[in-house]
C-alpha positions in Angstrom: 119.0 116.2 137.7 116.4 115.0 135.0 117.7 114.8 131.2 116.6 117.5 128.9 114.8 116.4 126.0 113.4 118.6 123.1 110.3 117.0 121.4 108.9 117.7 117.9 105.5 118.9 118.5 102.7 119.1 115.9 99.7 119.9 117.8 98.1 116.6 117.2 97.3 113.9 119.9 100.5 111.9 119.2 103.2 114.5 120.2 101.1 116.0 122.6 100.6 112.4 124.7 104.5 112.2 124.2 105.1 115.4 126.0 102.9 114.0 128.7 104.6 110.4 128.9 108.0 112.3 129.1 107.0 114.5 131.7 105.9 111.7 134.0 108.9 109.8 133.3 110.9 112.7 134.8 112.2 114.2 131.8 112.7 118.0 131.1 110.9 118.3 128.2 110.8 121.6 125.8 108.6 121.3 122.5 109.6 122.2 118.8 107.2 123.3 116.4 108.6 123.2 112.8 107.3 125.8 110.1 108.0 124.1 107.2 105.4 126.0 104.6 102.8 128.6 103.9 99.5 127.0 103.8 96.7 129.6 103.8 94.1 127.7 105.5 94.8 128.2 109.1 96.8 125.1 109.4 99.6 126.8 111.4 97.3 128.8 113.6 95.4 126.0 114.5 98.4 123.7 115.5 100.2 126.4 117.5 96.8 127.1 119.7 96.7 123.4 120.6 100.5 123.2 121.2 100.0 126.2 123.7 97.0 125.0 125.2 99.0 121.4 125.8 102.2 123.5 127.0 100.4 125.4 129.3 99.0 122.6 131.0 102.0 120.7 131.4 104.1 123.8 132.2 106.7 123.4 129.4 108.2 125.7 127.1 108.1 125.4 123.0 110.3 126.8 120.5 108.8 127.7 116.9 111.7 126.6 114.1 111.2 128.2 110.7 112.7 125.7 108.4 110.6 126.8 105.4 113.4 127.7 103.0 115.3 124.3 103.6 111.9 122.5 103.5 111.0 124.2 100.3 114.6 123.4 98.9 114.8 119.7 100.0 111.2 118.5 100.2 108.9 120.6 98.1 110.9 121.0 95.2 111.6 117.2 95.1 108.0 116.5 95.2 107.1 118.4 92.3 110.2 117.4 90.0 109.4 113.9 90.9 105.9 113.8 89.3 106.9 116.1 86.5 109.9 113.4 85.6 107.1 110.5 86.0 108.1 109.2 89.3 106.2 108.8 92.5 107.8 110.8 95.4 107.9 110.1 99.0 108.2 113.4 100.7 107.7 112.2 104.3 110.8 110.1 103.9 112.8 113.1 102.7 111.4 115.5 105.4 112.2 112.8 108.2 115.9 112.5 106.9 116.5 116.2 105.9 114.3 118.1 108.2 113.0 116.5 111.4 116.1 114.2 112.0 118.5 116.5 110.3 117.9 120.3 111.1 115.5 119.8 114.2 118.0 117.2 115.5 120.7 119.9 115.1 118.6 122.4 117.0 117.9 120.1 119.8 121.8 119.5 120.2 122.4 123.2 120.2 119.8 123.5 122.9 121.8 120.9 125.1 119.0 118.4 124.7 120.3 114.7 125.4 117.6 113.3 123.0 115.3 114.4 120.2 111.8 112.6 120.8 109.0 112.3 118.5 105.3 110.9 118.3 106.3 108.4 115.7 105.1 104.8 116.1 108.6 103.0 115.9 111.2 101.7 118.1 115.2 102.1 118.2 118.1 100.9 120.2 120.5 103.5 118.9 121.7 101.0 116.2 118.6 100.0 114.4 114.9 100.7 114.1 112.3 98.0 114.9 108.7 97.8 114.2 106.3 99.2 116.8 104.0 97.1 118.8 101.2 98.6 116.9 102.0 97.2 113.3 98.7 99.1 112.0 100.5 102.5 113.2 104.2 101.5 112.7 106.0 104.1 110.8 109.6 102.6 110.7 109.1 102.5 106.8 109.2 106.4 106.8 112.1 106.4 109.1 114.5 104.2 107.4 116.5 106.8 105.4 117.6 108.8 108.5 121.2 108.5 108.8 122.7 105.8 111.5 124.7 108.6 113.3 121.4 110.2 114.3 119.9 107.1 115.9 121.5 107.2 119.2 119.9 110.6 119.9 116.2 109.6 119.1 113.3 108.4 121.2 110.2 107.2 120.4 107.9 106.9 123.6 104.8 105.8 121.7 106.4 102.8 120.5 104.7 100.0 122.8 101.4 101.7 122.8 98.1 101.1 120.7 96.3 104.1 119.4 93.3 103.7 121.7 95.6 104.0 124.9 97.0 107.3 123.4 93.4 108.6 123.1 92.8 107.9 126.5 95.8 109.4 127.8 94.9 112.4 125.5 91.9 113.0 127.3 94.0 113.5 130.4 95.8 116.4 129.2 93.2 118.1 127.1 91.0 119.3 130.0 89.9 122.7 128.5 89.2 121.6 124.9 88.9 118.3 123.0 90.5 119.3 119.8 93.6 117.2 120.0 91.7 114.0 120.7 88.9 115.0 118.1 91.6 115.8 115.4 91.5 113.8 112.2 94.8 111.5 111.6 97.6 113.8 110.0 97.2 113.5 106.4 100.5 112.0 104.7 101.5 115.0 102.7 101.2 118.0 105.2 101.6 120.8 102.6 98.9 119.5 100.3 95.7 121.1 101.3 93.4 119.3 98.9 94.9 116.9 96.1 98.5 116.6 95.0 97.7 117.6 91.7 96.6 121.3 92.7 100.1 121.9 94.0 101.9 120.7 90.7 99.5 122.9 88.8 100.9 125.7 90.5 104.4 124.9 88.5 103.5 123.3 85.1 100.5 122.6 83.0 99.6 119.0 83.5 95.9 118.9 82.2 97.1 118.2 78.8 95.3 115.3 77.1 97.7 112.6 75.8 97.5 109.2 74.2 97.0 105.9 76.2 99.3 103.1 74.7 99.3 99.5 75.0 102.5 97.3 75.6 103.2 97.3 71.9 103.1 100.8 71.6 99.6 101.2 70.1 97.2 104.1 70.8 94.0 102.7 72.5 92.7 105.7 74.2 93.1 108.9 76.0 94.5 110.3 79.3 94.2 113.6 80.9 97.8 114.3 81.6 100.5 112.1 82.7 101.0 113.7 86.2 97.6 112.5 87.2 98.8 109.1 87.2 100.8 106.4 89.2 102.1 103.1 88.5 99.0 100.9 89.2 96.4 103.3 88.9 93.4 101.9 87.1 91.0 104.8 86.5 90.9 108.2 84.8 91.7 107.0 81.2 90.1 105.2 78.2 90.8 102.2 76.6 89.0 101.2 73.4 87.0 98.1 73.4 88.4 96.9 76.9 86.5 94.0 78.4 89.1 93.8 81.6 90.6 96.4 83.7 93.6 98.0 82.7 96.3 99.5 85.0 98.9 102.1 84.3 102.5 100.4 84.0 104.6 103.2 82.9 104.5 107.1 82.4 106.3 108.8 79.6 106.8 112.5 80.3 108.7 113.5 77.3 105.8 112.7 74.9 102.9 112.8 77.6 101.6 109.5 77.2 100.9 106.4 79.6 101.4 102.8 79.0 98.6 100.4 80.3 98.1 96.7 80.4 96.3 94.0 82.2 97.0 93.0 85.8 99.6 90.3 85.0 101.7 93.5 83.4 102.3 95.1 86.6 104.4 91.9 87.8 107.7 92.8 88.9 110.5 90.2 89.8 113.6 92.5 89.9 114.1 95.6 91.3 117.0 98.3 91.2 117.4 100.9 94.0 119.9 103.7 94.6 120.3 106.1 97.2 121.2 103.6 99.8 120.9 104.2 103.8 122.2 100.8 105.2 122.4 100.0 109.0 124.3 96.7 108.3 127.9 96.2 106.4 126.9 93.2 104.3 126.9 93.5 100.5 124.8 90.1 100.2 122.1 89.2 102.1 118.3 87.7 102.4 115.4 89.5 104.0 111.9 90.9 103.3 111.4 93.8 101.6 108.5 96.6 101.5 108.2 98.4 98.3 105.5 100.8 99.4 104.2 101.7 102.9 101.1 100.0 102.4 102.2 96.9 100.8 102.9 93.5 102.2 106.8 92.5 102.5 108.1 90.1 99.9 111.1 87.9 100.6 114.1 88.8 98.5 117.6 88.5 98.1 119.7 91.6 97.9 123.3 92.6 96.4 124.6 95.9 96.8 127.2 96.9 94.0 128.5 100.5 93.4 126.2 102.0 96.2 123.2 100.4 94.2 120.8 97.8 95.5 119.8 94.9 93.2 116.6 93.0 94.8 115.8 89.6 93.4 112.1 88.9 94.7 111.3 85.4 95.6 107.5 86.2 94.8 106.4 88.6 92.4 105.2 92.4 93.2 102.5 94.3 91.6 102.5 98.2 90.8 106.0 98.8 91.9 107.0 102.5 91.1 110.1 104.3 90.7 110.5 107.0 93.2 109.2 105.0 95.9 111.3 103.5 98.9 112.3 99.6 99.1 112.8 99.1 103.0 114.7 95.8 104.2 113.5 94.1 107.1 114.8 91.2 109.1 111.7 90.1 111.1 110.9 93.5 113.1 114.6 95.0 112.6 115.0 97.6 109.6 118.3 96.8 107.7 118.3 99.8 105.9 116.5 101.2 102.7 116.9 102.7 99.0 114.9 104.4 96.7 113.5 102.4 93.5 115.0 103.5 90.2 113.8 100.8 87.8 111.9 97.5 87.8 112.0 94.2 85.6 
């Protein structure tokens, strides 16, 4: 008897091809579509049309799971509050932990499934996450806050494929329409229809001009509102008499100021992190750390004290932002992660 697998389906090519692969391998596949927010641009309608086409072609059924209330409380509000507090949030990480591999996994278990599969590019052996073979698509960074207890129930069938392989397979299951193969890559923040500041403006006035300060606290220019900026940004503000590029180094929500400096001012050698999620028990170790998804990994020494991680970088990093995620790697293995609290 084939094992039952629940599959998170988005209507995109990755999850659609995942359904195709799992069925070919003999699994009994059922899809789950998560309704997480209330976009008004036909987002859900388009996705569900594509899921329905794929499900009919493969002869599988799917469920629509409305988790919008939990998503609003645990992801959306976190996103808004982080920006208003001067931090740079990572809503995908929160969503993966609490929603996709939290509430959706619970639902899959309730349906009697042996595993929950998704179209993520990553690997797991039930104890650790590992980099996907296609490093350009690897998503282990975004999965690294998922509790260790969830890993034995997770499957990532795309872990050894290249994106071009997925596109070719997608053409085989998309006979009537070519929408899933022609769709653009999923945007990083699914509930943002245009730019993130439009979302924040629904909750607070952020277009309030403020002072730009240098590192000594002197007023050197003007900006359009602190919530428009993240650490490392170099545009959208003025600096009187500047001959070289200046970058945002600090945000001050309390008085609506931003601090800027030249590139060396972005240099960070020590990072303090909180909200740890570790897959190892060691409290002192050396590894490589990624301090942002698109950043290169940096060698470091890590010490964990009182559920906080102190990261001493062996090479300086630039533009490190509080609120982002630090992910610890031993070659291709994910050791754990923590959210950045402050830098030195």
